[in-house]
C-alpha positions as CSV (number, residue, x, y, z in Angstrom):
1,M,0.0,0.0,0.0
2,S,2.0,3.2,-1.3
3,P,3.7,5.5,1.1
4,S,2.1,8.5,-0.6
5,F,-1.1,7.3,1.0
6,A,0.7,5.2,3.6
7,V,-1.7,4.0,6.0
8,S,-0.4,1.7,4.4
9,L,3.4,-22.1,7.9
10,S,1.3,-23.7,9.8
11,V,-1.6,-23.9,7.4
12,R,-4.9,-25.5,8.2
13,S,-8.0,-25.5,6.2
14,E,-11.5,-25.4,7.7
15,F,-13.2,-25.7,4.4
16,L,-16.7,-26.8,3.4
17,N,-17.9,-25.5,0.1
18,P,-21.5,-25.6,-1.0
19,L,-20.9,-28.5,-3.4
20,G,-19.8,-30.7,-0.6
21,H,-16.2,-31.0,-1.7
22,R,-13.4,-30.5,0.8
23,Y,-9.7,-29.8,0.5
24,L,-6.8,-29.9,2.9
25,V,-3.8,-27.7,2.7
26,P,-0.8,-29.7,4.0
27,T,0.6,-28.6,7.3
28,R,3.9,-26.7,6.8
29,T,5.8,-24.4,8.9
30,Y,7.5,-21.2,7.7
31,Q,9.1,-18.9,10.2
32,H,8.2,-15.4,9.1
33,K,8.5,-12.2,11.0
34,T,7.3,-8.9,9.5
35,K,4.9,-6.1,9.9
36,C,2.9,-5.0,7.0
37,G,0.7,-2.3,8.5
38,M,-1.8,0.1,7.0
39,L,-4.4,0.9,9.7
40,R,-5.0,4.3,11.1
41,R,-3.0,3.6,14.2
42,D,0.1,4.0,12.1
43,F,-0.9,7.3,10.6
44,G,0.4,9.8,13.2
45,L,3.8,8.2,13.7
46,K,6.4,6.4,11.6
47,G,3.8,4.0,10.3
48,I,2.9,6.6,7.8
49,V,6.0,5.4,6.0
50,V,6.1,1.9,7.4
51,A,2.6,1.0,6.4
52,G,3.0,2.2,2.8
53,A,6.5,0.9,2.6
54,S,5.7,-2.6,3.8
55,V,2.5,-2.8,1.8
56,V,4.2,-4.7,-0.9
57,G,4.9,-7.3,1.6
58,S,7.8,-8.7,3.5
59,A,10.4,-11.3,3.0
60,L,11.3,-14.6,4.4
61,S,14.8,-15.5,5.3
62,S,17.3,-15.6,2.5
63,T,17.9,-19.3,3.3
64,D,14.2,-20.2,2.9
65,D,12.9,-17.7,0.4
66,P,9.6,-19.1,-1.2
67,V,9.5,-16.4,-3.9
68,Q,12.9,-17.3,-5.5
69,G,12.3,-18.2,-9.1
70,M,8.7,-16.9,-9.2
71,E,7.8,-14.9,-12.3
72,R,7.2,-11.2,-11.9
73,L,4.9,-9.1,-14.1
74,P,7.1,-6.4,-15.8
75,F,6.9,-3.0,-14.0
76,K,5.5,-0.4,-16.4
77,P,5.9,3.2,-15.3
78,E,3.2,4.3,-17.7
79,G,0.8,1.6,-16.4
80,Y,-1.0,-1.2,-18.3
81,N,-4.6,-0.6,-19.3
82,F,-7.0,2.3,-18.6
83,W,-10.7,2.5,-18.3
84,S,-12.8,5.7,-18.1
85,W,-15.2,5.7,-15.2
86,R,-17.4,8.7,-14.3
87,G,-14.9,10.9,-16.1
88,H,-11.9,9.5,-14.2
89,K,-9.0,7.4,-15.6
90,I,-8.8,4.0,-13.9
91,H,-5.7,1.8,-14.2
92,Y,-5.9,-2.0,-14.4
93,V,-3.9,-5.0,-15.3
94,E,-5.3,-7.9,-17.3
95,Q,-3.5,-11.2,-17.8
96,G,-4.3,-14.8,-18.7
97,Q,-7.4,-16.7,-19.8
98,G,-10.1,-18.6,-18.0
99,L,-12.4,-17.9,-15.0
100,P,-12.0,-14.2,-14.2
101,I,-10.4,-13.2,-10.9
102,V,-10.4,-9.5,-9.8
103,L,-7.7,-8.6,-7.4
104,I,-8.3,-5.5,-5.2
105,H,-5.5,-3.8,-3.3
106,G,-5.5,-2.3,0.2
107,F,-5.3,1.2,1.4
108,G,-2.5,3.1,-0.3
109,A,-1.5,0.3,-2.6
110,S,-2.0,-0.4,-6.3
111,A,-2.4,-3.2,-8.8
112,F,1.4,-3.6,-8.7
113,H,1.0,-5.0,-5.1
114,W,-0.2,-8.2,-6.8
115,S,2.2,-8.2,-9.7
116,R,5.3,-9.4,-7.9
117,Y,4.2,-12.9,-7.2
118,N,0.5,-13.3,-7.7
119,I,-0.7,-12.2,-11.1
120,P,1.8,-14.2,-13.2
121,E,1.1,-17.5,-11.3
122,L,-2.7,-17.1,-11.2
123,A,-2.7,-16.1,-14.9
124,K,-1.4,-19.5,-15.8
125,K,-4.9,-20.9,-15.1
126,Y,-7.3,-17.9,-14.9
127,K,-8.0,-14.6,-16.4
128,V,-6.7,-12.1,-13.8
129,Y,-7.6,-8.5,-13.4
130,A,-6.1,-6.1,-10.8
131,L,-7.3,-2.6,-10.7
132,D,-6.3,0.6,-8.9
133,L,-9.1,2.0,-6.8
134,L,-9.9,5.7,-7.5
135,G,-7.4,7.9,-5.6
136,F,-4.7,5.2,-5.5
137,G,-1.9,3.8,-7.7
138,W,-2.1,4.8,-11.4
139,S,-5.8,5.7,-11.3
140,D,-6.8,9.4,-11.1
141,K,-6.3,11.2,-7.8
142,A,-9.8,12.6,-8.0
143,L,-10.7,15.5,-5.6
144,I,-13.9,14.0,-4.3
145,E,-15.4,13.1,-0.9
146,Y,-14.1,9.5,-0.5
147,D,-16.5,6.9,0.9
148,A,-16.5,3.1,0.8
149,M,-19.4,3.2,-1.6
150,V,-17.3,5.0,-4.2
151,W,-15.0,2.1,-4.5
152,R,-17.9,-0.4,-4.3
153,D,-19.5,1.4,-7.3
154,Q,-16.2,1.4,-9.1
155,V,-15.7,-2.3,-8.7
156,V,-19.4,-3.1,-9.6
157,D,-19.1,-1.0,-12.8
158,F,-15.7,-2.6,-13.6
159,M,-17.3,-6.0,-13.4
160,K,-20.2,-5.0,-15.7
161,E,-18.2,-3.0,-18.3
162,I,-14.8,-4.8,-18.4
163,V,-15.1,-8.3,-16.9
164,K,-18.6,-8.9,-18.3
165,E,-19.0,-12.5,-16.9
166,P,-19.2,-14.3,-13.5
167,A,-16.0,-13.7,-11.5
168,I,-14.2,-14.1,-8.2
169,L,-13.3,-11.0,-6.1
170,V,-10.1,-11.2,-4.1
171,G,-9.2,-8.3,-1.7
172,N,-6.6,-7.5,0.9
173,S,-7.3,-5.1,3.8
174,L,-9.5,-2.2,2.5
175,G,-9.7,-4.2,-0.8
176,G,-11.2,-7.1,1.1
177,F,-14.0,-4.9,2.5
178,T,-14.5,-3.4,-1.0
179,A,-14.8,-6.9,-2.4
180,L,-17.5,-7.8,0.2
181,I,-19.7,-4.8,-0.4
182,S,-19.3,-5.2,-4.2
183,A,-20.3,-8.9,-4.1
184,A,-23.3,-8.1,-1.9
185,D,-24.4,-5.5,-4.5
186,L,-23.8,-7.8,-7.5
187,P,-24.9,-11.3,-6.5
188,E,-25.6,-12.4,-10.1
189,Q,-22.0,-11.9,-11.2
190,V,-19.8,-12.5,-8.2
191,V,-19.6,-16.2,-7.7
192,G,-17.0,-16.2,-4.9
193,V,-15.0,-13.9,-2.6
194,A,-11.6,-14.3,-1.0
195,L,-10.5,-12.0,1.8
196,L,-6.9,-11.5,3.0
197,N,-6.8,-9.8,6.4
198,S,-9.8,-7.7,5.5
199,A,-10.7,-4.3,6.8
200,G,-14.1,-3.7,8.3
201,Q,-15.6,-3.9,11.8
202,F,-18.5,-5.8,13.4
203,G,-21.2,-3.8,15.0
204,D,-22.6,-4.4,18.5
205,A,-26.2,-4.6,19.8
206,S,-26.3,-0.8,20.4
207,G,-25.4,-0.2,16.8
208,K,-21.9,0.9,17.5
209,T,-18.9,-0.8,16.1
210,E,-16.5,-2.9,18.1
211,N,-13.8,-0.2,17.9
212,S,-16.0,2.8,18.5
213,S,-13.9,3.8,21.5
214,E,-10.9,4.0,19.3
215,E,-12.7,6.3,16.9
216,T,-13.7,8.5,19.8
217,V,-10.1,8.7,20.9
218,L,-9.0,9.5,17.4
219,Q,-11.5,12.2,17.0
220,K,-10.9,13.7,20.5
221,F,-7.1,13.7,20.5
222,L,-6.2,14.1,16.9
223,L,-8.9,15.4,14.6
224,K,-10.9,17.8,16.7
225,P,-8.1,19.6,18.4
226,L,-6.3,20.3,15.1
227,K,-8.0,22.9,13.0
228,E,-8.0,22.3,9.3
229,V,-4.9,24.6,8.9
230,F,-2.9,22.6,11.4
231,Q,-4.1,19.3,10.0
232,R,-2.9,20.4,6.6
233,I,0.5,21.4,8.0
234,V,1.1,18.2,9.9
235,L,-0.3,15.8,7.2
236,G,1.5,17.8,4.5
237,F,4.8,17.3,6.2
238,L,4.2,13.6,6.8
239,F,3.1,13.1,3.2
240,W,6.3,14.8,2.0
241,Q,8.5,12.8,4.3
242,A,6.8,9.5,3.5
243,K,7.4,9.7,-0.2
244,Q,11.1,10.3,-0.1
245,P,12.9,7.4,-1.8
246,A,15.7,7.3,0.8
247,R,13.2,7.2,3.6
248,I,11.2,4.5,1.9
249,K,14.3,2.3,1.4
250,S,15.4,2.8,5.0
251,V,12.0,1.8,6.4
252,L,11.7,-1.1,4.0
253,K,15.0,-2.5,5.0
254,S,14.0,-2.2,8.7
255,V,10.8,-4.4,8.1
256,Y,12.2,-6.8,5.6
257,V,14.1,-9.8,7.0
258,N,15.7,-10.2,3.6
259,S,16.6,-6.7,2.5
260,S,17.5,-8.0,-1.0
261,N,13.7,-7.8,-1.7
262,V,13.9,-4.0,-1.4
263,D,14.5,-3.5,-5.1
264,D,13.8,-0.8,-7.6
265,Y,10.5,-2.5,-8.7
266,L,9.2,-2.2,-5.1
267,V,10.4,1.3,-4.4
268,E,9.2,2.8,-7.7
269,S,5.8,1.2,-7.4
270,I,5.4,3.0,-4.1
271,T,6.9,6.4,-5.0
272,R,5.5,7.0,-8.5
273,P,1.8,7.6,-7.5
274,A,2.9,10.2,-5.0
275,E,4.2,12.4,-7.8
276,D,0.7,13.2,-9.0
277,P,-0.2,16.9,-8.4
278,N,-3.3,15.9,-6.5
279,A,-1.8,13.2,-4.4
280,G,-1.2,15.3,-1.3
281,E,-4.8,16.6,-1.3
282,V,-6.2,13.1,-1.8
283,Y,-4.1,11.9,1.1
284,Y,-5.4,14.7,3.3
285,R,-9.0,13.9,2.4
286,L,-8.6,10.2,3.1
287,M,-6.8,10.9,6.4
288,T,-9.2,13.5,7.8
289,R,-12.5,12.3,6.4
290,F,-12.7,8.8,5.1
291,M,-10.4,7.3,7.8
292,S,-12.3,9.0,10.6
293,N,-15.7,7.6,9.4
294,Q,-15.0,3.9,8.8
295,T,-17.6,2.7,11.2
296,K,-20.6,3.6,8.9
297,Y,-20.7,0.2,7.4
298,T,-20.3,-3.0,9.4
299,L,-19.2,-6.5,8.5
300,D,-22.3,-8.2,9.9
301,S,-24.6,-6.0,7.8
302,V,-22.6,-6.8,4.6
303,L,-22.1,-10.5,5.3
304,G,-25.9,-10.7,5.9
305,Q,-26.4,-9.8,2.2
306,L,-23.7,-12.1,0.8
307,C,-24.8,-15.2,-1.0
308,C,-21.6,-16.8,-2.5
309,P,-18.8,-19.0,-1.1
310,L,-16.2,-17.1,1.0
311,L,-12.5,-17.9,1.4
312,L,-10.5,-16.4,4.3
313,L,-6.8,-16.4,3.8
314,W,-5.5,-15.0,7.0
315,G,-2.1,-13.9,8.2
316,D,-2.2,-14.8,11.9
317,L,0.8,-12.6,12.7
318,D,-1.0,-9.4,11.7
319,P,-0.8,-7.2,14.8
320,W,-4.0,-5.2,13.8
321,V,-6.3,-7.7,12.1
322,G,-5.5,-10.9,13.8
323,P,-7.1,-14.4,13.6
324,A,-9.9,-13.7,16.0
325,K,-11.5,-11.6,13.3
326,A,-11.3,-14.4,10.8
327,N,-12.8,-16.8,13.2
328,R,-15.6,-14.4,13.9
329,I,-16.3,-14.0,10.2
330,K,-16.4,-17.7,9.7
331,E,-18.7,-18.2,12.6
332,F,-21.1,-15.5,11.3
333,Y,-21.0,-16.7,7.7
334,P,-21.0,-20.5,7.6
335,N,-20.5,-20.8,3.9
336,S,-16.8,-19.9,4.3
337,S,-13.4,-21.6,4.4
338,L,-10.6,-20.5,6.6
339,V,-6.9,-21.0,6.0
340,H,-4.5,-19.7,8.6
341,L,-1.1,-18.5,7.5
342,Q,2.1,-17.6,9.4
343,A,2.2,-14.1,7.9
344,G,1.4,-10.5,8.6
345,H,-1.1,-8.1,7.1
346,C,-0.2,-8.8,3.4
347,P,0.0,-12.6,3.1
348,H,-0.2,-12.6,-0.7
349,D,3.2,-10.9,-0.8
350,E,4.7,-12.5,2.3
351,V,3.9,-16.2,1.5
352,P,2.7,-15.9,-2.1
353,E,3.2,-19.6,-2.9
354,L,0.9,-20.6,-0.1
355,V,-1.7,-18.0,-0.9
356,N,-1.7,-18.8,-4.6
357,G,-1.9,-22.5,-3.9
358,A,-4.8,-22.2,-1.4
359,L,-6.7,-19.9,-3.8
360,V,-6.2,-22.2,-6.8
361,D,-7.4,-25.3,-4.7
362,W,-10.5,-23.4,-3.5
363,L,-11.3,-22.2,-7.0
364,S,-10.9,-25.7,-8.5
365,S,-13.4,-27.0,-5.9
366,L,-16.1,-24.5,-6.9
367,K,-16.5,-26.2,-10.3
368,I,-17.3,-23.0,-12.2
369,E,-17.4,-23.1,-16.0
370,P,-16.9,-19.6,-17.2
371,S,-17.5,-20.5,-20.8
372,L,-21.0,-21.5,-19.9
373,Q,-21.6,-18.6,-17.6
374,T,-20.8,-15.6,-19.8
375,L,-23.3,-12.8,-19.2
């Protein structure tokens, strides 16, 4: 998830798909230590850089590196494909043939978050799309009032206008919640959803969310005391600091066990979106408006509308969105499968071979024939 917007195995399967087929992921152990953060708790401090810097994942030890030899999608500074949506330019990647899979990045990231180790592998069997949400990556930095429903509408229209057939939505962090609300709004076209350490909160009986006290603290001690002018000064400085290449490399090397993964591909995919003239203003709007109003939509209300199989690929070492949340989602939504991973907030980039394998196994079990399902 890019610093410009920096908010930035023991595997077991508890899987029961609606067709009655089961699969088991072999128990394997990978020692992996990293932090791939992006939640608002990082914003005020060094996490403004760390979250964005570590958004493209982490590394395993150099002696047991599961990504060695894996194919990468070429980095294109100019981007891949563009689609016009509501007068805005939206960037997306398209690779492969077969059942469509739409990959949705997290806060501050881009389609390139999936291009290191996921898109090339998945495209060997499926038609893979990865799009940049409005305000992020190579998509326009629109000066609008950002809301979760903006990204939902974008994904729904992308499905209708570009994908045009039944597909699977896969999302990490904010992209996970976006995938959920999009699937709930488009049940006739979304045939499955996979979440990787998804954002979103459950509500309680009083109608408040589980972290409402945190929101109160955030508003009381950060947002309200700072008038808009001071907010702009502070956030403007943090934004400027977070997008400096030297700072990014330093932070990346501090959170990567294998610093050899801190390469030009990674650094440029993080820094380039920050060069957009509107990037600073979008960052300000996201930080002061969207991030302080995340409790408007709850996981239980969205899951209550979902009607397709759900796969949970969860990095249990995530310090902000831990396994308890995955367990609660599975309990609330029985038509789900849960795979625990020894990884942090971005398991698809931390243990990509495990994530890719579990996703392919799950997709194979769904028995979907895209050639017979075209809309």
